[in-house]
GUSEKE-555177 format. One record per atom (N, C-alpha, C, CB): residue in one letter; z, x, y. Coordinates in steps of 0.001 Angstrom, whole numbers, plus 500000, padded with zeros to 6 digits. Glycine has a CB too. Layout:
N
AZXY;...
END
This chain:
267
M522467501196481663;M522487501042482964;M520946501137483501;M523452502077483549;F519890502179483072;F518689501927483233;F517876502663482881;F518463501708484149;N516783502303482536;N515342502932481646;N514235503429482464;N514564501760480708;L513592504531481856;L512662505513483030;L511641505666481974;L513395507259483766;T510278505334482116;T509129505727481914;T508701506399482451;T508506505179481861;E508324507581481999;E507411508736482653;E506304509392482432;E507891509578482746;F505494509891482686;F504265510798482742;F503573511717483673;F503480510174482562;R503713513075482744;R503074513783483355;R501484514741483461;R503867514193483347;E500772514135484194;E499195514532484219;E498777515398485376;E498271513231484307;F498424516593485218;F498260517744486065;F496604518060486368;F499015519015485301;N495838517563486147;N494448517506486434;N493999516027487447;N493688517527484867;I494874515397488124;I494722514422488630;I495021515031489992;I495427513328488065;Q493892514461491171;Q494013515127492293;Q492631514355493721;Q493769516926491676;N493173514229494312;N492241513380495683;N491567514784496376;N493540512301497184;N490507514533496919;N489665515089497472;N490273516205498721;N488814513992497856;L491623515244499140;L492255516235500235;L493265517400499529;L493220515262501394;G493052517753498385;G493743518672497336;G495496518595497050;G493387520194497864;I495702517004497613;I496968516352496829;I496812515676495502;I497576515297497659;R497681516812495116;R497928516819493403;R499227515424492941;R498759518807492886;L498584514828491761;L499566513631491506;L500405514465490151;L498601511850491032;A501553515154490693;A502556516225489879;A503396514687488738;A504114517397491457;Y503740513425488561;Y503845512351487586;Y504402511109488195;Y504690512767486430;V503877510266487482;V503923508281488155;V505082508318486947;V501941506647487849;A506639507774487780;A507870507388486980;A508044505999487210;A509175508165487359;Y508443505196485671;Y508549503586486615;Y510106503557486561;Y507700501827485722;L511103503334486908;L512486503475486630;L513390501620486957;L513056504968487866;E514143501672485996;E514122500408486147;E515792500083486093;E513139499719485029;L516367499201486930;L517983499897487074;L518633498755486872;L518535500666488605;K519856497905486280;K520795496773486225;K521211497118487445;K521897496623485071;K521980495882487827;K522694495449489010;K523866496545489248;K523282493900488802;N524012497143490596;N524932497735490868;N525076499125490292;N525796496987490637;A524181499335489416;A523810500631489026;A523334501850490094;A522773500369488130;R523373503048489720;R523276503751490839;R522809505038490239;R524558503794491681;Q521827505690490770;Q521068506951490482;Q522253508364491099;Q519306506830491480;D522080509536490134;D523055510363490807;D522087510769491822;D523802511570489942;F522211511232493134;F521850512209494207;F521035513510493683;F523199512680494911;V519662513340494221;V518847514343493763;V518181515206495138;V517710513617492780;S517204515978494988;S516373516317495761;S515256517196494937;S517063516935496850;H514305517499495441;H512558517800494923;H512250518713495739;H511313516554495063;N510852519761495062;N510593520912496210;N509505519813496116;N510363522903496017;I509225518528495947;I507406517570496161;I508085516487496797;I506226516852494413;T507165515875497554;T507370514367497948;T506897513494496766;T506502513950499330;E508017512391497058;E507819511315496256;E507319509911497005;E509101511142495548;I506760509304496398;I506739508341497399;I507071506730495997;I504821508488498521;M507957506105496260;M508945505198495989;M508695504231496060;M509833505209496485;V507872503323495198;V507579502253495489;V508311500694494685;V506250502502495365;V508663499889495531;V509480499025494768;V508635497760494113;V510634498529495717;S508808497406492601;S507587496375492241;S508537494989491602;S506286497194490825;S509626495251491834;S510783494143491604;S511984494262491782;S510891493731490521;G512416492894492072;G514335492785492699;G514298493260494462;G515729494452491573;K515827493627494176;K516140494613495422;K517376495104495569;K515922494036496672;G517158496547496061;G518161497413496123;G518346498259497645;G517895498330494935;Y518521499864497107;Y518935500777498160;Y518243501805498151;Y520179501162498146;F517770502143498876;F517476503920499252;F518079504564499629;F516733504385499996;N519158505418499611;N519792506412500518;N519012507477499643;N521645506490500661;A518760507865501435;A518143509142501693;A518636510042503001;A516687508837501823;D518841511238503213;D519003512033503963;D520393511164504865;D517546512433504627;G520949510692504074;G522788510495504639;G522873508658505223;G523250511973506605;E521180508349504504;E521453506794505647;E521071505969504005;E519778506351507661;R521147504954504681;R521318503885503455;R519976502679503902;R523281503016503473;F518976502349503269;F517826501655503188;F518105500090502634;F516872502491502282;E518146498974502586;E517686498036501795;E516073497867501690;E518318496879502238;V515522497831500130;V514415497527499731;V514088496213499048;V514147498430499084;K513210495920498916;K512471494315498124;K511378495018497874;K512083492627499133;K511205493996496792;K509497494165496254;K508614494172497708;K508860492534495081;G507670495485496866;G506147495521497967;G506674496860498840;G505837493705499318;D508107497064499252;D508859498145500134;D508035499223499275;D510828498224500109;V507431500624500445;V506891501678500110;V507884502708500968;V505318501644500391;F508544504006500320;F509454504611501373;F508673505886500523;F511474504295501480;I508731506746501236;I507934508421501269;I509368509203501450;I506544508837502952;I509722509812500634;I510644510993501125;I510327512220500387;I512197510696500925;N510535513111501820;N509498514294501865;N510576515731501060;N508918514647503937;S510053516576500740;S510336517633499771;S511868517878500258;S509231519046499861;H512577518844499677;H513824518392499721;H514935517958500135;H514029518642499544;T514295516723500181;T515343515654500889;T516380514996499502;T514243514128501798;V517529515213499916;V518872514508498899;V518549513061498817;V520633514634499632;H517983512190497932;H518223510918498340;H518556510325496696;H516820510206499296;N518625509039496519;N518863508771495348;N518708506921495408;N520354509521494930;E518641506162494282;E518567504598494302;E519385504019493719;E517544504037493859;E519717502760494325;E520577501996494035;E520455500703493748;E521223502095494727;S520636499848493250;S520357497998492562;S521149497396493404;S520920497454490764;L520766496444493815;L521609494969494333;L520795494081493163;L521254494282496396;T519743494309492230;T519849492918491132;T519469493547490009;T518801491475491385;D519293492556488943;D519147493217488197;D517590493441487582;D520046492848487526;D517024493656488552;D515756493346487971;D515153494401489094;D515207491566487922;F516020495309489263;F515193496206489961;F514516497128489789;F515555496577490541;G513075497302489821;G512379498253489261;G511400499074490418;G511603497560488108;V511441500253490632;V510482501152490975;V509596502227490272;V511000501652491685;Y508752502555491020;Y507572503383490344;Y507931504579491557;Y505653502515490300;I507955506175490667;I508229506989491498;I506698507758491088;I509780507713491343;I506294508194492379;I504769508793492312;I505395510312493053;I503247507678493441;G504665511265492179;G505395513115492437;G504431513192492975;G505763514499491220;L504228513902493815;L502910514390495173;L502957516046494858;L503537513977497402;E502179516628494738;E502280518690495412;E501415518227496406;E501429520510494246;N501432519618497155;N500669519880498541;N500366518302499304;N499009520787498167;Y501346517863499357;Y501461516700500486;Y503080516681501101;Y501055515026499699;S502924516104502439;S503601516256503386;S503521514793504382;S503133517572503956;L504486513851504178;L504266512504505600;L505361512865506448;L504514510527505136;G505187513245507626;G506163513144508471;G506269511777508947;G506016514045509465;G507623511558509525;G508591510402510074;G509208511092511297;G509851509866508921;E509744510542511968;E510709510359513042;E511922511905512880;E511551508570512741;D512111512201511706;D512411513058511474;D511955514366510419;D513178512590511457;G511249513278509817;G510561514489509023;G510481514353507696;G511214515746509177;Q511640513379507092;Q512334513565506039;Q511920511869505083;Q514096513947506599;R512040511187506038;R511481510075504944;R510682508757506195;R513246509240503735;V509755508030505345;V509012507488506339;V509103505733505520;V507265508431506558;Y509564504922506085;Y509289503137505322;Y508433502335505647;Y510290502124505474;L507713501939504529;L506263501585504639;L506532499939504063;L505069502744503567;G505442499148503723;G505398497996503083;G503910498273502939;G505978496640503803;G503775497860501377;G502440497610500743;G502521497173499142;G501567498980500898;E502341495909498932;E501828495983497481;E500767496099496629;E502048495320497108;R499995496658497270;R499138497093496320;R499231498452496199;R497878496716496549;V499807499598496885;V499954500606496221;V500946500527494940;V500283501497497127;C501638499396495014;C502460499375493319;C501610498804492134;C503935498266493281;Y500731497868492341;Y499677497772491618;Y499012498605491361;Y499072497146491895;Y498471499504492156;Y497464500920491479;Y498601501795490594;Y496662502219493025;A500196502018491379;A500615503030490167;A501106502162488772;A502024504081490735;E500941500680489105;E501244500290487648;E500299500530486859;E501545498997487420;Q499242500013486983;Q497497500329486802;Q497131501986485989;Q496678500400488757;I497951502788486816;I498191503901486063;I498716503970484665;I498920504532486723;V500087503695484965;V500761503812483970;V500542502857482715;V501901503774484445;K500073501828483032;K499121500928481750;K498386501476481245;K498305499852481983;D496931502318482010;D496498502854481162;D496590504025480158;D495937502824481546;Y498037504741480920;Y498496505850479893;Y499059505646479089;Y499094506711480163;E499543504604478661;E500391503489477512;E499428503248476738;E501051501960478023;N498548502771477290;N497543502821476478;N496203503250475340;N497526502649476845;K496263504576476143;K495661505839476328;K493921505662475450;K496888507147475565;G493615504879476943;G492264504977477138;G491731505979477314;G491888504413477913;K489920505956476974;K488967507000477259;K489069507724478417;K487787506542477259;L488795506580478895;L489030506546480888;L489778506935481697;L489227505558481514;F491102507793480937;F492399507416481620;F492174508343482585;F493839507517480836;I491479509666482543;I491690510509483565;I490813510149484399;I491661511809483308;D489437509903484162;D488687509128485245;D489229508354486020;D487829508424484857;N490194506891485344;N490428505839486170;N492161506377486998;N490392504228485055;A492848507145486225;A493711507513487005;A493285508556488385;A494609508046486086;N492415509362488341;N491461509974489323;N491512509454490888;N490035509702488764;L491105507910490182;L490133506869491042;L491764506091491856;L488802505419489661;L492688505861490523;L493585504988491195;L494611505936492327;L494485504170489948;F495029507000491611;F495337508021492785;F494921508058494195;F494923509117492435;S493260508093493766;S492817508580495282;S493150506988496046;S490761509225495414;L493426505965495455;L493304504615495878;L494845504531496469;L492846503472494579;I496097505038495904;I497064505397496235;I497353505927497497;I497294505970495502;I496700507261497824;I496705507808498820;I496632507763499706;I496439508188498884;N495401506923499543;N494346506045500832;N494970504720501628;N492821505305499999;E495820504507500571;E496546503499501028;E497786503709501631;E496697502736500144;V498429504805501163;V499615505164502065;V499169505764503122;V500624506008501499;L497728506484503485;L497882507136504781;L497209506196505508;L497347508589504951;F496653504953505281;F496607504038506086;F497577503181506092;F495656503527506000;L498518503010505446;L499793502172505881;L500681503016507136;L500863501947504390;A500635504311506775;A501349505411507600;A500900505777509116;A501202506685506810;S499487505289508615;S498676504932510072;S499357503798511078;S497093504287509678;K499662502732510637;K500137501893510924;K501592501477512036;K500094501706509891;I501968502881511908;I503341502526511917;I503402503136513836;I504487503528510383;P504413501676514564;P504027501968515772;P504471503308516544;P504380500923516419;V503492503861517724;V504207504950518035;V504632504377519429;V503397506382517966;P506150505482519524;P506746505428520869;P505712504921522288;P507291506975521073;N506039504186522616;N505461504064523935;N505864503465524864;N504521503695523952;S505588504102526175;S506666503934527294;S506601502175527925;S506228505229528700;K505053501931527333;K504474500507528234;K504989499408527081;K502333500410528572;R506106499023527346;R506106497880526334;R505643496512526858;R507512497697525785;G505753495357525892;G505005494516526174;G504346494132525432;G504509494678526891;S502598493608525840;S501989493090524859;S501613494247523964;S500914492274525311;N501335495793524044;N501279496433523309;N501912496755522382;N501112496924523639;E503356496540522196;E504663496586521235;E504024494921520769;E506695496800522192;L503907494058520925;L503183492655520163;L502283492891519353;L502490491674521003;V501506493566519736;V500234494115519143;V499904494772518144;V499783494698519729;N501004495719517876;N501786496354517205;N502246495915515892;N502639496534517904;V503675494808516525;V504000494294515597;V503274492871514855;V505124494238515958;I502206492385515251;I501050491576514671;I500544492023513493;I499960491498515518;T499983493343514440;T498867494195513523;T499551494899511643;T498422495886514815;K501020494892512210;K501575495170510382;K502022493891510302;K503024496471509872;Y501974493072510574;Y501874491696509769;Y500640491435508933;Y501936490525510739;L499672491795509745;L498234491565509441;L497959492080507951;L497274492355510543;D498306493458508123;D498394494737506941;D498859493786505971;D499570496248507188;G500099492911505909;G500989492609504780;G500839491275504461;G502397492894505028;H500023490399505456;H499573489214504862;H497742489013504718;H500278488054505813;F496975489774504559;F495646489718505035;F494182488577504112;F495335491424504969;L495742488461502902;L495289487859501725;L495328486593501806;L495908488206500664;E496381486428502859;E496942484511502717;E495511483621503635;E499134484086504031;D495910482588503519;D495319481719504540;D495581482230505902;D495834480325504427;L494649482717507085;L495230482900508214;L494057482665509285;L495926484265508230;S494517482018510569;S493633481549511625;S494360481960512847;S493325479985511577;I493768481956513986;I493986482513515241;I495122481152515245;I492498482735516494;D495072480399515354;D495885478886515568;D497047479182515238;D495466477565514703;K497215480011513470;K498550479918512633;K499070481036513380;K498522480095510856;I498488482268513700;I499247483601513644;I499529483293515227;I498306485233513112;A499438482813516374;A499630482438517195;A500693481567517087;A498724482176517584;E500719480751516641;E502094479846516005;E503574480659515382;E501444478942514547;Q502965481645514568;Q503464482520513652;Q504478483136514966;Q502200483608512760;F504038483790515904;F504409484455517039;F504384483702518593;F503532485592516997;F504579483066518054;F505229482175519880;F504472482758520986;F507203482577520490;I502639482903520829;I502283483360521664;I500533482281522182;I502363484947521167;N500136482198523264;N499031481387523195;N498239482203522738;N498583480747524305;K496992481340522015;K495949481806521122;K495027482659522126;K495138480519520340;T494175482446523389;T493855483073524356;T494254484641524546;T494271482322525239;T495850484511524937;T496486485813525366;T496468486797524050;T498101485538525943;L496656486030522886;L496600486978521761;L495023487923521264;L497076485987520549;M494090486827521672;M492499487630521198;M492876488610522275;M490618486661521432;H492721488328523556;H492471489593524524;H493486490425524086;H492571489354526179;N494650490122524146;N495753491392524301;N495372492132522709;N497831490725524492;F494871491634521259;F494646492225520216;F493785493226520731;F494198491429519180;K492225492058520979;K491194493173521221;K490849494565522405;K490222492390521329;K492227494245523231;K492253495188524062;K492881496859523261;K493177494504525287;H493742496133522634;H494534497327522274;H494203498067520534;H496217496732522438;V493411497136519899;V492716497554518836;V491622497577518332;V493022497305518249;G490542497012519531;G489243497325520089;G488375496356519285;G488807498917519950;V488903495429517935;V487932494621517436;V488604493008517526;V487530495178515876;G488015492157517046;G489259490939517747;G490051490701516235;G488367488957518573;V491297489742516245;V491954488830515222;V491572489115513931;V491679487437515433;M490125488314514024;M489925487946512429;M488547488794512040;M489686486043512128;D488212489491512720;D487234490627512526;D488098492074511931;D486442490926514135;Y488934492183512485;Y490580492753511405;Y490659492491510134;Y492059492049511756;V490965491068510317;V491381490498509120;V490549490586507748;V491551489214509438;L488994490699508404;L488075490724507996;L487653492019507117;L487487490408508926;T487816493286507388;T488179494615507521;T488806494825506371;T488954494965508658;L490127494286506409;L491016494640505169;L490355493967504355;L492534494305505118;R490038492696504447;R489727491957503264;R488476492507502109;R489349490587503856;L487705493240503065;L486306493817502264;L486788495143501503;L484886494272503463;K487496495675502610;K488424496539501811;K489200497017500811;K488812496592502030;E489947495937500442;E490424495138499292;E489324495080498271;E490855493695499719;S488423494205498756;S487589494001497347;S486684495275497258;S486547492497497322;K486852496425497980;K485770497260497527;K486775497886496374;K485008498388498776;N488107497990496169;N489141498288495555;N488812497735493953;N490382497674496350;W488932496304494231;W488347495540493112;W487230496014492541;W488054494316493443;L486098496006493078;L485028496141492521;L485029497707491665;L483978495905493645;K485790498637492554;K485804500008491232;K486354499864490509;K486202501282491312;I487395499470490361;I488354499786489448;I488816498404488448;I489567500400490328;S488096497123488694;S487999495782487694;S486438495904486835;S488044494093488818;E486567494860485998;E485542494180485467;E485803492663486383;E485652494147483661;L486604492203487208;L486216491250488154;L484868490696487991;L486329491787489403;T484458489600488417;T483378489374489212;T483080489154490363;T482975488779488941;V482089489109490895;V481903488816492138;V482379487784492863;V480915488784492259;S482261486369491902;S483279484819492578;S484664485270492480;S483198483091491496;E485000486048491492;E486320486302491311;E486927487089492453;E486490486962490076;I486625487959492632;I486668489321493779;I486843488295494865;I485051490559494009;S485976487675495634;S485473486924496548;S486833485874496619;S483924486321496127;E487205485427495547;E488175484409495496;E489989484842495573;E487778483694494104;R489929486227495339;R491106486983495525;R491287487630496117;R491486487448494945;C490237487640497043;C490297488564498547;C490040487537499541;C489036489905498761;N490202486170499469;N490474484857500065;N489218485123501143;N492224484575500739;F488009485403500898;F486323484348501080;F486425482927500873;F485031484710499836;S485881482490501900;S485935481089501551;S484965480682500531;S485740480284502707;N483764481441500258;N482474481387499215;N482012482717499013;N481177480508499746;P481608482737497352;P481167484005497094;P479760484535498219;P480767483937495435;S478939483882498768;S477818483539499432;S478477484485500621;S477430481801499651;Y479295484024501033;Y480057484461502427;Y480534485832502455;Y481338483592502715;F481166486239500991;F481896487434500864;F480447488356500702;F483139487439499479;I479171488075500388;I478115488804500070;I477372489363501325;I477279488006499238;K477425488364502546;K476412488271503224;K477651489156503922;K475555486837503686;Y478912488879504571;Y479626490223505015;Y479589491376504456;Y480788490139505059;F479974491660503070;F480297492724502656;F478335493697502686;F481288492336501006;K477383492978502723;K476381493094502759;K476317494139504560;K475747491546502412;K476554493006504943;K476665493657506451;K476995494855507002;K477392493125507058;R478053494716506076;R479406495679506601;R479193497505505782;R481310494657505782;Y478406497290505059;Y478423498236503715;Y476483498995503608;Y478947496844501931;G475767497954503797;G474622498126503542;G474402497674502218;G474290499318503789;L474904497211501600;L474437497011499539;L475543496219499663;L474540498619497956;T474641495307498436;T475642494036498351;T476653494786497086;T474690492221497799;P477961493420496943;P478824493972495873;P478363494697494981;P479398493159495236;I477264494096493926;I477068494656492612;I476273496045493116;I476157493556491494;E475761496100493885;E475305497141493909;E476058498656494516;E474292496741494453;Y476951497941494908;Y478529498859495453;Y478928499426494418;Y479944497995496015;R479247498205493686;R479883498435491874;R478915499686491131;R479545496592490652;K477647499154491098;K476800500300490005;K476954501513490585;K475076500107489771;K476938501730492162;K476787502943492952;K478312503844492707;K476465502464494691;N479533503148492486;N480799503668492622;N481447503581491488;N481505503122493573;R480596502973490501;R481168503634489113;R481011504347488331;R481303503236488448;
END
């Protein structure tokens, strides 16, 4: 019915004191269902493949690849598969709780969290010499990404209209910033005049649309510089910069270091 791979390592934590209790990979066959459970720790559930349901606190949420679901401690929950390839990374956290509308669960999206969790498990299975160092780094990236995603949850606002639309567009950019984007494409996607888009976005977010996308791409490039051996050209392409020269130029302008200097300083 299901396969479960798990490791527990109690020496991994980030600078906020959040401790990694375990990382598990759960794979369910179609129509398989886990028993309902609750824990005294918070769990980050990351869908790596397929589709299914997360049942939590008496509600059912359909999820798919790339979805992130946070379940706070003492919340009754289980997982249920809709497809034969429903895979979930489960990240257990100590000393951490993330509040939602009812404080029990928060529904996010972010495929990079899945990538970081997968890397931890692979490093653990390979028993690499630098496993602890790499796991600490990857765990910090997971927490940073989750906090970043959580900060993008729209806050209820009595002023509906442009602010609400900007929230939707911002969430879209957070999930698609590695794709080919332009003002024209984004405006077309949301059926809005591009001049109106640029004005409202900068008014509510504080930066221009493409500056916001650039920030996300540079943030992603920093992660690759830290945890991979990819060349600057490869990272530039992966983060959708038009060429390595532009990537180096924007990176140095933003962080005061070239990508190579940043990598040497942070490895």
